[in-house]
C-alpha positions as CSV (number, residue, x, y, z in Angstrom):
1,M,0.0,0.0,0.0
2,H,1.2,3.5,-0.8
3,E,2.0,5.9,2.0
4,P,0.4,9.4,2.0
5,A,2.4,11.9,0.0
6,L,2.6,15.7,-0.2
7,T,3.1,17.9,-3.2
8,R,4.6,21.2,-2.0
9,S,4.6,24.6,-3.6
10,S,6.5,27.3,-1.7
11,S,5.9,31.1,-1.6
12,G,9.5,31.6,-0.3
13,A,8.5,33.4,2.9
14,A,5.3,31.8,4.2
15,R,3.0,33.5,6.7
16,G,0.4,30.7,6.3
17,L,-0.2,27.4,4.4
18,V,-3.0,26.0,2.4
19,L,-3.4,22.2,2.7
20,M,-5.5,20.9,-0.3
21,L,-7.5,17.7,0.2
22,H,-8.7,15.9,-2.9
23,G,-11.9,13.9,-3.4
24,G,-12.5,10.2,-3.3
25,A,-15.3,7.7,-2.8
26,D,-17.6,6.2,-0.1
27,K,-15.7,2.9,-0.3
28,G,-12.5,1.8,-1.9
29,L,-9.2,0.4,-0.8
30,D,-7.3,0.9,-4.1
31,A,-4.1,2.9,-3.6
32,I,-4.0,6.5,-4.9
33,D,-1.4,7.3,-7.4
34,E,-0.8,10.1,-9.8
35,R,-3.3,8.6,-12.3
36,S,-6.1,9.3,-9.8
37,L,-8.6,11.7,-11.4
38,S,-9.6,13.0,-7.9
39,W,-6.0,13.8,-7.1
40,R,-5.3,15.2,-10.5
41,R,-8.3,17.5,-10.3
42,S,-6.9,19.1,-7.2
43,R,-3.5,19.2,-8.7
44,W,-4.8,21.2,-11.6
45,M,-6.5,23.6,-9.2
46,M,-3.2,23.9,-7.2
47,H,-1.4,24.8,-10.4
48,E,-4.0,27.5,-11.3
49,I,-4.3,29.2,-7.9
50,R,-0.9,28.9,-6.3
51,G,0.5,32.1,-7.9
52,K,-2.2,34.2,-6.3
53,L,-1.7,32.4,-3.0
54,H,2.1,32.8,-3.2
55,D,1.6,36.5,-3.8
56,A,-0.3,36.6,-0.5
57,G,2.6,34.9,1.3
58,L,1.0,31.5,1.4
59,D,2.5,28.1,0.7
60,V,0.3,25.5,-0.9
61,W,0.5,21.7,-0.2
62,L,-1.6,19.0,-1.7
63,L,-2.1,15.7,0.2
64,R,-2.4,12.4,-1.6
65,Y,-4.2,9.8,0.5
66,K,-3.2,6.2,0.8
67,V,-6.5,4.8,-0.5
68,K,-9.4,6.4,-2.4
69,G,-12.3,5.6,-0.1
70,W,-13.8,7.1,3.1
71,N,-14.3,3.5,4.3
72,E,-16.1,4.3,7.5
73,Q,-17.3,0.7,7.5
74,H,-13.7,-0.6,8.0
75,G,-13.0,1.0,11.3
76,P,-13.7,3.8,13.8
77,V,-11.6,6.4,11.8
78,P,-12.3,7.0,8.1
79,S,-9.4,6.3,5.9
80,P,-8.3,9.8,4.8
81,V,-8.5,11.3,8.3
82,P,-5.1,9.8,9.6
83,D,-3.5,11.0,6.4
84,A,-4.8,14.5,6.9
85,R,-3.6,14.6,10.5
86,W,-0.2,13.3,9.4
87,A,0.0,16.1,6.8
88,L,-0.8,18.7,9.5
89,E,2.0,17.2,11.7
90,Q,4.3,17.6,8.7
91,V,3.4,21.3,8.5
92,R,4.3,21.7,12.2
93,A,7.5,19.8,11.8
94,E,8.6,22.1,9.0
95,H,7.0,25.4,9.9
96,G,6.1,25.4,13.5
97,D,2.8,27.1,14.4
98,L,2.0,28.4,10.9
99,P,-1.7,28.9,10.4
100,V,-3.4,26.5,8.0
101,V,-6.5,26.7,5.9
102,L,-7.9,23.4,4.6
103,L,-9.1,23.5,1.0
104,G,-11.1,20.4,0.2
105,H,-13.1,19.1,-2.7
106,S,-15.9,16.5,-2.3
107,M,-14.6,13.9,0.2
108,G,-11.8,16.3,0.8
109,G,-14.3,18.8,2.1
110,R,-15.6,16.2,4.6
111,T,-12.1,15.3,5.6
112,A,-11.3,19.0,6.2
113,V,-14.3,19.4,8.5
114,Y,-13.3,16.2,10.4
115,V,-9.8,17.5,11.1
116,A,-10.6,21.2,11.6
117,D,-10.2,20.7,15.3
118,D,-6.4,20.7,14.8
119,P,-4.8,23.6,16.6
120,S,-3.0,24.8,13.4
121,V,-6.3,25.1,11.4
122,V,-8.0,28.5,11.2
123,G,-10.5,27.7,8.6
124,V,-12.0,25.3,6.0
125,V,-12.9,26.1,2.4
126,A,-15.0,23.2,1.0
127,L,-15.9,22.9,-2.7
128,A,-18.9,20.7,-3.6
129,P,-18.3,18.9,-0.2
130,W,-19.8,15.6,0.9
131,L,-21.5,16.5,4.2
132,P,-24.1,14.0,5.3
133,K,-27.0,15.2,7.5
134,D,-25.5,13.8,10.7
135,E,-22.0,15.1,10.2
136,S,-20.7,16.7,13.3
137,V,-20.0,20.5,13.4
138,A,-18.0,20.2,16.6
139,P,-14.6,20.3,15.0
140,L,-15.5,23.8,13.6
141,V,-15.8,25.5,17.0
142,G,-14.1,28.9,16.7
143,K,-13.0,28.2,13.1
144,H,-14.1,29.7,9.8
145,L,-16.1,27.8,7.2
146,A,-16.9,28.7,3.6
147,C,-18.7,26.2,1.2
148,A,-19.4,26.5,-2.5
149,H,-21.8,24.1,-4.3
150,G,-23.5,23.9,-7.7
151,R,-27.2,23.2,-7.7
152,S,-26.8,20.7,-10.6
153,D,-24.4,18.5,-8.6
154,K,-25.6,14.8,-8.8
155,V,-22.7,13.4,-6.7
156,T,-23.0,15.4,-3.5
157,S,-25.9,17.5,-2.2
158,A,-26.0,21.3,-2.3
159,R,-29.0,21.2,0.1
160,A,-27.1,19.0,2.5
161,T,-24.2,21.5,2.4
162,A,-26.6,24.4,3.1
163,R,-28.1,22.6,6.1
164,F,-24.6,21.8,7.4
165,V,-23.5,25.4,7.1
166,E,-26.6,26.5,9.0
167,R,-25.8,24.2,11.8
168,A,-22.2,25.1,11.8
169,S,-23.0,28.8,12.1
170,A,-23.9,28.2,15.8
171,V,-20.4,27.2,16.7
172,A,-18.0,28.5,14.0
173,A,-16.3,31.9,13.9
174,S,-18.0,32.4,10.6
175,A,-20.0,30.1,8.2
176,E,-20.9,30.9,4.6
177,M,-22.5,29.0,1.7
178,V,-22.3,30.2,-1.9
179,E,-24.3,28.7,-4.7
180,M,-22.3,28.4,-7.8
181,G,-25.3,28.1,-10.2
182,R,-26.2,25.3,-12.6
183,V,-22.8,23.5,-12.4
184,G,-22.0,20.0,-11.5
185,H,-19.7,18.2,-9.1
186,Y,-16.3,18.2,-10.9
187,M,-15.7,21.9,-11.2
188,L,-15.3,21.7,-15.0
189,R,-17.7,24.5,-15.7
190,R,-17.0,28.0,-14.3
191,R,-13.6,26.8,-13.3
192,G,-12.4,30.4,-12.9
193,A,-15.3,31.1,-10.4
194,W,-14.3,28.0,-8.3
195,N,-10.7,29.1,-8.3
196,S,-11.7,32.7,-7.3
197,F,-13.9,31.5,-4.5
198,A,-11.1,29.3,-3.1
199,V,-8.5,32.1,-3.3
200,E,-10.7,34.8,-1.9
201,H,-11.8,32.8,1.1
202,V,-8.4,31.3,1.9
203,K,-6.9,34.9,1.9
204,R,-9.8,36.1,4.0
205,F,-9.3,33.4,6.6
206,M,-5.6,34.2,6.8
207,S,-6.1,37.9,7.4
């Protein structure tokens, strides 16, 4: 089995770090490699937004999980969660107490919420996230949350995201939901708008 891996892009003098978390599936123990469409989708976004984030003094890291599934049925901790916590430990090992914003797509958005209780995390930006109705908002206490979702998404639910954001607003430092219009799950349409949403909110949470 592959180990988790990080792709790093440095600003040169970081005042903060964006940790990107890619999507996946409900179930699946196949190893993630660079042929994974979910990983590649986030890699493309990283390539497109890193310049603006570097200009703001932010490093950008992309995590690649060990396996593609959430796999809640295989144990008490979903598969990508230990990988995300490992990545946050790597941030601390290299940068100390640098503030981190988690930028997740789909399952990556759910993973970001799950590990938002990490002391380095100041906020979560979730794109077309997978947020079931019983997902806990407790990790977001005192943190910032911004979600974007297209109303034509057939993979994850914009309505579920809106309900989650409403619940999170009771505990989070801020909680916002933006509807991206008649676009689907994979951020292929209105790609510039998805990128702008991510950059704007990451920078806002770092200010």
